[in-house]
N, C-alpha and C positions, 0 to 999 in steps of 0.2 A: 468476792462473791462469785462472778463469773466464773473465774478459776475454779473455785470449789465446784459449782455447779456443773460445771465440764468433767470434772474429776468423777463426781456422782454418775455422770450421765455413763462415761466410760466404763464404769465397775457394773453398774447394770447390764450393758450390752454384755460385756464379757461373762458374767452370772448367768444369762438368758441365753447365752450362745449355748452354754452347756446342759441346759434343761432339755430341749427337745432330741438333742443326741441321745441324753441317757434314757428318756421315755420312750425312743423309737428303739433302742436296744433292749429295753425291758420288755415290752409288748411283742417282739420279736420271741423272745423267750417265750412268753405265753402262751404265743400263737403255735409253737413248735410244740408245747406240752399237751395242747387240746385232744390231739389223737391218740398220744401215749399214755398219757394219764389224767384222767380229767378230775381227779380228785385236787392231783398236785397243781392244776391250772386253777383250779377253784380258790387254793390257797395262795396262789400267787396273785391273784387279783386282788386278796385281802391286804396283803401285804404290800402292792403296789396303790393301794388305795390310801394306806396309810403313811407311804412316801410322797403321793400328791400332794396331801394333804397340808406336809411340812413345808413342800417346794413351794406350792402355790400360795401361802399364806405366812406362815412363821418366815420363810427366808428371805421375806419383804424387808425385814428389819435390817438395820445395819449389823447388828450381833445379835447374836443368840444362844443361850446357855450351852456350856458344853455337855450337859446331861441330854438335851433336845436333841444334840448332834451326833454324838454317840449312838443313841436308839435310833436314828435314820441310817446310821453305818449298819446296826444289827438287824434291820429289817431288809437291807440290799441284801447282806450274806444271807439270810433267811431265804431270801428268795433265788439267791444264784445257788444254796444249797439245793433247793428244789429241783433246778434246772438240770446241776450236775450231778447225778447219781453214780459216775463211775469214781473210781479211787482217786481223790481229791482231796487234802489234809489242810482244812482252812480253821486258822486259829485267828481267835481276837482277845490279846492281853491288855485289858484295860487297870494300868497300875494307880496306885494312890485312890483315896477317896473322890470320886466327882462332887463338887459344889455346884449347885446353880447359880452362885454368884458368879463364877466364872463365864465372861462373856467371849466369844469369837466372831469373826465374819461368818456366815453359814455356805455350807456348800464346796468348802476348801479341801477337808479331808476325802471326800468321797471321791474326789478326780484321782489321787494317786489307788485308792482301793478299785475303782471302775477299772482302770488301767490294768491293775496288776490280773482280774479276772478274764479281762479281755483279750489280753496278751501271754498271760502265765497258763493257762490252762490247754491242756492238750487231751483230746478225746481217747488216744491210744498209748498215752505214757503216763506213769504216774506224775501228778502235778500238786503243788502246794502254794498256799498263799497265807502268809503270816503277817499279821497286822498288830502292831503294839502301840498304845496311845498312854503319854505319861502326861499327867497335869498337876501343876503346884500353881503359888501365888503370881509366879512370874510369866510363865508360859506355857503351852502345849506344845508336847512333840509328838508326831504321829510319823511311825516308822514302817513301811510295807515294803516285805520282801516275796518274792515270785520265783516259783521257776521258770527255767528258758528252754526252747526247745528249738532246734534248727530248723524248723519250717517258718517258725513264728518269727525268728530274728531279722527276717526283710522285711516285716511289715510295721515299719519305724515312722511311715508318714502319718498315718492315723493316730498311732501313738502320740506323736509329738505336739499334734494339733490341740488335745485338750491340756496336757502339761504346757505349753507355750501358753495358751490362754490363763490359765493358773497361775504362770508365773508373772504375766503381765497384770492381773489384778493383783497379786502380792505385792508386785513394786506402787501399784497406786496407793495400796492400806496402809504396807509398812515402809516403804523405802528402802535402807538399809538394816531395819531392824529385826528382819525375819533372814531364817538360814533355810536354803533348799539345796540338796546334795542328791543327785541322781550317780548311782554307781551301775554302769552295765560292762565293767571291765570283765567280768566272769561269762563263761559260755554257760554255765549252768543255772545263775540267779540273775536276778534283777532288784534294784536296791533303791527304794527312793526314801529320804528322810527329809520332815518337813518341821521346822520349828520357828512358831509365833509367839509374839509375846500378848499377854490378854490383858494388859493397860490398857483401857480404852483411849485415853489420851495421846497413845503413841499412834493411832489409828488418823490418816491424813482425812477421812471422810466426817470425823466426829470434831476436826477444828473449827473452832469460832473465829 
């Protein structure tokens, strides 16, 4: 029982490490918009309120339905599109019909998505963020590919922190039953693939 409580405490710590960082970035985005485009800033506040509701209330659960998690990512993308008015190619491809019966831990897939926007978008060069999500009865796979630019390749420390926290949380949740692949071998693109099981009894936090 004590070990289970310790694992749950560690997971909560890792999860909530992500949230302040995420909201600080989002508020900075809105602040930058206020003087440039007031209407866009107002739309951003609406999108942010939807996301805050999810993070503050829904993500308290050990698992969340895949539909809600994907909706959260869609809200985040909408917010980023408002900020980046430059030439950025953003695609979200959700394959297979999503079922609300499919449950996954909350706030896992947003980490590679946020990382892609933060480190893969240049203000003066063509950029892209391509996200694909495949859902089946056994697993959910999230693949995020983004452009790389020379001036951003040195910023690995900040990028690595969020991904390292995500990996620690994955280790606690799934042990060896998940797959996380990071491909940074190309100078032009950066790719992260996350594959997690959806069977709740494989999650350490739900064991009795």
